[in-house]
C-alpha positions as CSV (number, residue, x, y, z in Angstrom):
1,M,31.8,-175.3,-63.2
2,N,32.0,-175.6,-59.7
3,K,35.0,-177.0,-61.2
4,L,37.8,-178.9,-59.6
5,S,38.3,-175.4,-58.2
6,V,41.2,-173.8,-59.9
7,V,42.8,-173.3,-56.6
8,L,41.8,-176.2,-54.6
9,M,40.8,-179.8,-54.2
10,A,39.4,-181.8,-51.3
11,C,42.2,-184.1,-51.6
12,T,45.9,-184.5,-51.4
13,M,48.7,-184.4,-54.0
14,S,48.8,-188.2,-54.1
15,V,45.2,-188.3,-55.5
16,C,45.0,-184.9,-57.4
17,V,41.5,-185.3,-58.7
18,C,38.1,-185.7,-57.1
19,S,37.1,-189.4,-57.0
20,T,36.9,-190.4,-60.6
21,A,33.5,-190.1,-62.1
22,N,32.3,-189.1,-58.6
23,A,30.8,-185.6,-58.6
24,Q,29.9,-186.2,-54.9
25,V,31.7,-183.1,-53.6
26,S,31.4,-179.7,-55.1
27,A,35.0,-178.4,-55.8
28,V,34.5,-175.1,-54.0
29,D,34.1,-176.9,-50.8
30,S,37.8,-177.5,-50.9
31,V,38.6,-173.8,-50.3
32,M,40.0,-174.6,-46.8
33,T,42.5,-177.1,-48.0
34,H,45.0,-175.8,-50.7
35,V,46.5,-178.5,-52.9
36,G,49.4,-180.1,-51.1
37,G,49.8,-177.0,-48.9
38,H,51.2,-175.0,-51.9
39,R,50.1,-171.4,-52.4
40,L,50.2,-171.7,-56.2
41,S,48.0,-174.2,-57.9
42,V,48.2,-175.3,-61.6
43,G,45.8,-177.8,-63.0
44,G,43.1,-178.5,-65.7
45,Y,41.3,-180.9,-67.8
46,G,41.0,-181.8,-71.4
47,E,39.1,-184.0,-74.0
48,V,39.8,-185.4,-77.4
49,A,37.1,-187.0,-79.4
50,Y,36.4,-188.8,-82.6
51,S,32.9,-189.2,-84.0
52,R,31.5,-191.1,-87.0
53,N,27.9,-189.9,-87.5
54,F,25.7,-192.2,-89.6
55,Y,23.3,-189.5,-90.7
56,S,23.2,-186.3,-93.0
57,D,25.1,-183.3,-91.9
58,N,23.1,-181.1,-94.2
59,G,21.6,-178.0,-92.5
60,N,18.2,-178.6,-94.1
61,R,17.8,-182.2,-92.9
62,Y,15.0,-181.1,-90.4
63,T,13.2,-179.0,-93.0
64,R,13.0,-181.7,-95.7
65,P,13.9,-184.9,-93.9
66,E,12.8,-187.1,-96.7
67,R,15.6,-185.7,-98.9
68,Y,18.4,-186.6,-96.6
69,K,17.4,-190.1,-95.3
70,N,20.0,-192.0,-97.3
71,D,22.9,-189.5,-97.2
72,P,26.3,-190.9,-96.4
73,S,27.9,-190.8,-92.9
74,H,30.5,-188.3,-91.9
75,G,33.3,-188.2,-89.4
76,R,34.9,-185.5,-87.2
77,F,37.8,-185.1,-84.8
78,D,37.3,-182.6,-82.1
79,I,38.9,-181.1,-78.9
80,P,35.8,-180.1,-77.1
81,H,37.6,-178.6,-74.1
82,A,41.1,-177.9,-73.0
83,V,41.3,-176.1,-69.7
84,I,44.1,-174.4,-67.6
85,Y,43.5,-173.6,-64.0
86,L,45.7,-171.1,-62.2
87,G,45.1,-170.1,-58.6
88,Y,46.9,-168.5,-55.7
89,D,46.4,-168.5,-51.9
90,F,47.4,-165.1,-50.5
91,G,46.8,-166.1,-46.9
92,K,44.4,-164.9,-44.2
93,G,41.5,-166.5,-46.2
94,W,42.1,-164.7,-49.4
95,T,42.5,-166.7,-52.6
96,M,42.4,-166.0,-56.3
97,G,41.2,-168.4,-59.1
98,S,41.2,-168.3,-62.8
99,E,40.3,-170.5,-65.6
100,I,41.1,-170.2,-69.3
101,E,39.3,-172.6,-71.6
102,F,39.9,-173.5,-75.2
103,E,36.9,-174.9,-76.9
104,H,37.3,-177.0,-80.1
105,G,40.9,-176.1,-80.3
106,G,40.5,-172.3,-80.0
107,T,40.1,-169.8,-82.8
108,G,42.5,-168.3,-85.3
109,S,42.6,-165.7,-88.0
110,S,45.3,-164.2,-90.2
111,I,45.9,-161.3,-92.7
112,E,47.1,-162.3,-96.1
113,Y,48.7,-160.1,-98.7
114,E,47.0,-161.0,-102.0
115,A,49.4,-159.7,-104.6
116,D,47.6,-161.4,-107.4
117,E,44.1,-160.2,-106.3
118,A,44.0,-156.5,-106.9
119,I,47.0,-156.2,-104.6
120,E,45.1,-156.1,-101.2
121,F,45.2,-157.3,-97.6
122,E,42.6,-160.0,-96.7
123,N,41.5,-161.0,-93.3
124,E,41.1,-164.8,-93.3
125,Q,39.4,-166.9,-90.7
126,E,41.9,-169.8,-90.2
127,K,39.9,-172.0,-87.9
128,G,36.8,-172.2,-85.6
129,G,36.5,-172.6,-81.9
130,E,36.6,-170.3,-78.9
131,V,38.9,-169.0,-76.2
132,E,37.2,-167.9,-73.1
133,L,38.1,-166.6,-69.5
134,E,35.6,-168.8,-67.7
135,Q,36.6,-168.0,-64.2
136,F,38.4,-165.0,-62.7
137,W,37.6,-164.2,-59.0
138,L,38.8,-163.3,-55.6
139,Q,37.5,-165.0,-52.6
140,K,37.4,-164.4,-48.9
141,S,36.9,-167.5,-46.7
142,F,35.6,-167.0,-43.1
143,G,35.2,-170.7,-42.5
144,K,33.8,-173.8,-44.0
145,W,30.3,-172.4,-43.5
146,L,30.8,-169.0,-45.2
147,N,32.8,-167.9,-48.3
148,I,32.4,-164.9,-50.5
149,R,33.6,-164.9,-54.1
150,A,33.4,-161.9,-56.5
151,G,34.3,-161.8,-60.2
152,H,33.7,-164.0,-63.1
153,I,32.2,-167.2,-61.7
154,V,30.5,-170.4,-62.7
155,V,26.7,-170.6,-62.3
156,P,26.1,-174.1,-60.8
157,F,22.5,-174.5,-62.2
158,G,21.8,-178.2,-62.8
159,L,24.1,-181.2,-63.0
160,V,26.4,-180.4,-65.9
161,N,27.2,-176.9,-65.0
162,A,28.0,-177.9,-61.4
163,H,29.9,-181.1,-62.3
164,H,31.0,-180.8,-65.9
165,E,34.6,-182.1,-65.9
166,P,35.0,-185.0,-68.3
167,L,35.3,-187.7,-65.5
168,N,31.9,-186.8,-64.3
169,F,29.9,-188.2,-67.0
170,F,30.1,-191.4,-69.0
171,T,29.4,-190.1,-72.5
172,V,32.2,-188.8,-74.8
173,Y,30.5,-185.5,-75.0
174,R,28.7,-183.7,-72.2
175,P,25.0,-184.7,-71.7
176,E,23.3,-183.2,-74.6
177,G,20.1,-181.8,-73.1
178,E,21.5,-179.5,-70.5
179,N,24.3,-178.7,-72.9
180,T,21.8,-177.6,-75.5
181,I,19.1,-175.6,-73.8
182,L,21.3,-173.9,-71.1
183,P,24.5,-171.9,-71.2
184,S,27.2,-174.6,-70.7
185,T,29.4,-174.1,-69.0
186,W,27.4,-171.2,-67.6
187,H,29.7,-168.4,-66.4
188,Q,28.9,-164.8,-65.6
189,T,30.2,-161.9,-63.6
190,G,28.7,-161.5,-60.2
191,V,29.0,-162.4,-56.5
192,S,28.5,-165.8,-54.8
193,V,28.1,-166.7,-51.1
194,F,28.5,-170.3,-50.3
195,G,29.4,-172.7,-47.5
196,R,28.7,-176.1,-45.9
197,Y,27.1,-176.9,-42.6
198,K,27.1,-180.6,-41.5
199,D,25.5,-182.5,-44.4
200,W,24.1,-179.4,-46.3
201,R,25.9,-177.1,-48.8
202,Y,24.4,-174.0,-50.1
203,E,25.3,-171.4,-52.8
204,A,23.5,-168.1,-53.5
205,Q,24.6,-165.9,-56.4
206,F,23.8,-162.4,-57.8
207,L,24.5,-162.0,-61.5
208,A,23.9,-159.8,-64.6
209,G,20.7,-160.8,-66.3
210,L,20.4,-162.9,-69.5
211,D,19.8,-161.3,-72.8
212,A,16.6,-162.5,-74.6
213,F,17.9,-161.2,-77.9
214,H,20.1,-164.2,-78.0
215,F,17.5,-166.8,-77.3
216,S,16.6,-169.3,-80.1
217,R,14.3,-172.2,-80.9
218,T,17.2,-174.6,-81.1
219,N,19.1,-173.7,-78.0
220,W,16.5,-171.9,-75.9
221,I,18.3,-169.6,-73.4
222,Q,21.8,-171.0,-74.1
223,G,23.1,-167.9,-75.9
224,G,21.6,-165.5,-73.2
225,T,25.0,-165.0,-71.6
226,H,26.7,-163.9,-74.8
227,S,27.6,-160.3,-75.3
228,P,29.2,-158.8,-78.5
229,F,30.8,-156.1,-76.5
230,E,33.9,-155.7,-74.4
231,F,31.6,-155.7,-71.4
232,E,28.7,-157.6,-69.9
233,P,25.4,-155.5,-70.0
234,A,23.8,-155.4,-66.5
235,N,20.8,-153.4,-66.8
236,K,18.8,-156.3,-65.5
237,Y,19.9,-159.0,-63.0
238,G,19.5,-162.6,-62.1
239,A,19.8,-164.7,-58.8
240,L,20.6,-168.4,-58.3
241,L,20.2,-170.6,-55.3
242,R,21.5,-174.1,-55.0
243,I,21.4,-176.6,-52.1
244,D,23.1,-179.9,-51.9
245,N,22.6,-182.7,-49.3
246,Y,25.0,-185.4,-48.3
247,S,23.1,-187.1,-45.5
248,I,23.3,-190.6,-47.1
249,P,26.9,-191.7,-47.6
250,R,27.9,-191.7,-51.3
251,L,24.7,-190.0,-52.3
252,R,24.4,-186.4,-53.3
253,L,21.0,-184.8,-53.8
254,A,20.6,-181.2,-55.0
255,V,18.0,-178.7,-56.1
256,S,18.8,-175.4,-57.9
257,G,16.7,-172.5,-59.0
258,Y,17.3,-169.3,-61.1
259,Y,15.2,-166.2,-61.7
260,G,16.0,-163.1,-63.7
261,M,14.7,-160.7,-66.4
262,S,16.1,-161.0,-69.8
263,M,14.6,-157.9,-71.7
264,H,16.1,-154.5,-71.8
265,N,19.6,-156.0,-71.0
266,N,21.2,-154.8,-74.1
267,V,22.9,-151.8,-75.7
268,P,21.6,-149.2,-76.2
269,H,19.3,-149.5,-73.2
270,D,16.5,-147.5,-74.7
271,M,16.3,-149.3,-78.0
272,E,12.9,-150.8,-77.4
273,S,9.9,-148.5,-78.0
274,G,6.2,-148.3,-77.3
275,S,4.5,-151.3,-75.7
276,N,7.7,-153.3,-76.0
277,K,9.2,-151.3,-73.2
278,K,6.8,-153.3,-70.9
279,L,8.2,-156.7,-71.9
280,K,10.2,-158.3,-69.1
281,G,11.1,-161.8,-70.5
282,N,11.2,-163.2,-66.9
283,V,13.3,-166.4,-66.8
284,Y,12.3,-169.1,-64.3
285,L,14.4,-172.3,-64.0
286,G,14.3,-175.3,-61.6
287,S,16.4,-178.3,-61.4
288,F,16.8,-181.5,-59.4
289,D,20.0,-183.7,-59.8
290,F,21.8,-186.5,-58.0
291,T,24.8,-188.6,-58.0
292,F,25.2,-192.1,-56.4
293,N,28.6,-193.9,-56.1
294,K,28.7,-197.1,-54.1
295,Y,29.0,-200.8,-54.5
296,N,30.9,-200.4,-57.7
297,W,27.8,-198.7,-59.2
298,I,27.7,-195.1,-60.4
299,A,24.3,-193.4,-61.1
300,R,23.6,-189.8,-62.1
301,G,20.5,-188.0,-63.2
302,N,18.9,-184.6,-63.6
303,V,15.5,-183.1,-64.3
304,D,15.4,-179.5,-65.5
305,Y,12.4,-177.4,-66.5
306,G,12.2,-173.7,-67.5
307,Y,9.8,-170.9,-68.5
308,V,10.4,-167.5,-70.3
309,G,7.6,-165.1,-70.1
310,D,6.5,-162.9,-73.0
311,S,8.3,-165.2,-75.5
312,K,5.8,-164.7,-78.3
313,A,5.8,-161.0,-77.8
314,I,9.6,-160.8,-77.8
315,T,10.1,-162.9,-80.9
316,S,7.4,-161.1,-82.7
317,Y,9.2,-157.9,-82.0
318,V,12.8,-158.9,-82.6
319,Y,12.7,-161.3,-85.5
320,P,10.8,-159.4,-88.0
321,N,12.2,-156.1,-87.0
322,T,14.3,-155.0,-90.0
323,Q,14.8,-151.5,-88.6
324,Q,17.6,-152.7,-86.4
325,S,19.8,-153.9,-89.3
326,G,23.1,-152.3,-89.0
327,V,22.2,-150.4,-85.8
328,T,22.8,-153.1,-83.4
329,P,24.8,-156.5,-83.3
330,Y,21.9,-158.3,-81.7
331,E,19.9,-159.4,-84.7
332,M,18.7,-162.6,-83.0
333,G,20.7,-165.5,-84.0
334,N,19.1,-168.1,-86.3
335,G,15.8,-166.3,-87.2
336,K,13.7,-168.8,-85.3
337,Y,11.1,-168.1,-82.7
338,F,12.1,-169.5,-79.3
339,G,9.6,-171.3,-77.1
340,S,8.3,-170.3,-73.6
341,H,9.0,-173.7,-72.0
342,A,11.9,-176.2,-72.2
343,I,12.9,-179.4,-70.4
344,A,16.0,-181.6,-70.1
345,T,16.2,-185.0,-68.3
346,M,19.0,-187.4,-68.1
347,F,19.8,-190.8,-66.3
348,E,22.9,-192.8,-66.7
349,L,24.1,-196.0,-64.8
350,G,27.5,-197.7,-65.0
351,Y,29.1,-200.7,-63.2
352,D,32.8,-201.4,-62.7
353,V,33.4,-204.8,-64.1
354,F,37.1,-204.6,-63.0
355,S,35.8,-204.7,-59.4
356,Q,35.4,-208.5,-59.9
357,I,39.0,-208.9,-61.0
358,P,41.2,-208.6,-57.8
359,T,44.5,-207.7,-59.6
360,L,42.9,-204.9,-61.6
361,H,40.9,-203.7,-58.7
362,Q,43.9,-203.5,-56.5
363,D,45.8,-201.6,-59.2
364,K,43.0,-199.0,-59.2
365,Q,42.1,-199.7,-62.8
366,R,38.4,-199.5,-63.6
367,M,36.1,-200.4,-66.4
368,Y,32.6,-199.0,-66.3
369,V,30.0,-200.5,-68.6
370,F,27.2,-198.0,-68.8
371,G,23.8,-197.1,-70.2
372,H,22.6,-193.5,-70.8
373,F,19.2,-192.0,-71.5
374,E,18.1,-188.3,-72.2
375,Y,14.9,-186.6,-73.1
376,Y,14.9,-182.9,-74.0
377,D,12.9,-180.4,-75.9
378,S,13.8,-176.7,-76.4
379,Y,10.4,-175.9,-77.8
380,I,7.8,-177.9,-75.8
381,H,4.5,-176.1,-76.7
382,A,4.8,-176.4,-80.5
383,E,1.5,-177.0,-82.3
384,T,2.9,-180.3,-83.4
385,K,6.0,-182.2,-82.1
386,K,9.0,-180.9,-83.9
387,W,12.6,-181.9,-84.4
388,T,13.3,-180.1,-81.1
389,N,11.8,-183.1,-79.3
390,K,14.7,-185.6,-78.9
391,R,15.5,-188.8,-77.1
392,I,19.1,-190.0,-76.6
393,W,20.1,-193.7,-76.0
394,A,23.6,-194.5,-75.5
395,F,25.7,-197.3,-74.1
396,G,29.4,-198.0,-74.0
397,V,32.5,-198.3,-71.7
398,N,34.8,-196.0,-69.7
399,Y,38.3,-197.4,-69.0
400,Y,40.4,-195.8,-66.2
401,P,44.0,-197.0,-66.4
402,I,44.8,-194.5,-63.6
403,P,42.2,-192.4,-61.7
404,Q,43.0,-189.2,-63.6
405,I,42.6,-190.6,-67.2
406,A,39.6,-192.1,-69.0
407,V,39.3,-193.8,-72.4
408,K,35.6,-193.7,-73.6
409,A,33.7,-195.4,-76.3
410,E,30.0,-195.4,-77.0
411,Y,27.2,-196.0,-79.5
412,N,24.8,-193.0,-79.4
413,L,21.4,-192.9,-81.0
414,R,19.4,-189.6,-81.3
415,K,15.8,-190.6,-81.9
416,F,13.0,-188.4,-83.3
417,R,9.3,-188.7,-84.1
418,S,8.2,-189.2,-87.6
419,P,8.9,-187.8,-90.1
420,Y,12.4,-186.9,-89.0
421,N,15.3,-189.4,-89.4
422,N,17.1,-190.9,-86.4
423,E,20.7,-190.0,-85.9
424,P,23.1,-192.8,-84.8
425,A,26.7,-192.3,-84.0
426,L,29.9,-194.0,-82.8
427,N,31.9,-191.8,-80.4
428,I,35.5,-192.5,-79.1
429,G,37.4,-190.2,-76.7
430,V,40.2,-189.7,-74.2
431,A,40.0,-187.4,-71.2
432,Y,42.0,-186.3,-68.2
433,E,41.6,-184.0,-65.2
434,G,43.8,-183.1,-62.3
435,F,46.2,-180.7,-60.6
436,F,49.8,-180.7,-61.5
437,L,51.0,-178.4,-58.7
């Protein structure tokens, strides 16, 4: 997340959120300034969304698109994220941070006593969603230039992972490309070393490796951080490096890279046999992203590209392998081969029309009219262009009655090549982010 930081913000209590829709300063840079001087920090962010999707929600709509071209629209209410930050400053440079995230309202189950059905107890799934501990770490700060953080941390690869709070993008939902092909928000257990010197900020991380058994055609490496166990397998490892530059006022430029092996990072460790023991599944990722916020304009963008080695061999081994059934919980997701290459690009631009109305501008109200474009593909080297090749066009407004709250509305069009059907939608949402203590 490089989130608002759980413990800290580079701001005072009077303005308890990073400059709205700014994403200029990584939240962890504020480690030297605790919120309002308090040792305890409590904060968070949340989103509520409504969507009317003018396309079929049938799971086979990409397999037989001609059958579902005229299906009726469908609507959804959602709580994409509701987050609670808790942090504490122990003094002498030692801090603790934690983050609990409820996605889509959390999850729920119950046990019912069925007296009229053979008199038995039944375990019922009450609702979908997830509850995750996305951050839990201890940090030692030696100065602005050097900080060491150990524990469960956010992996700031790309734009969305580093700046994913809801006031840092114009669309109602997080930008779709990075949110689809990468873990989002990407969080793993490891060690991070970061700091800032003049106009440069760096961060280097050592992490548990991803798990290729959770890669898929639809979401590429997104599921690679998942573990069905009470622990995170770390037979293989990964490393990340991110560098941000702030030399030009109100412009942030960044590059990030990741490398790690994704095979043999499972349980049991010796489950692969024969030539499959030689598979490495090396993951290479590179990204460039930027944010510009000046003259009442905000522009953001990213280009991500990645490669996974041995993808054909891995999928040929795992997907058809019926011998693993019942032996391991890894049986690879959706039964689809994943590709070796993937790409995600995004650009959005917004203008504050309230900047031209003095009374509203002085009252710190803002209204951004924006346009948004994405291109991404989780399966680039298919023999023919598939439904994984997508373009997103969106336009709409973001209204900020106060700096910590946004009301969003957009028209969103997901475009495909023939013979697949385009997917238009209308999205409306409200969001907040800030510290309460």
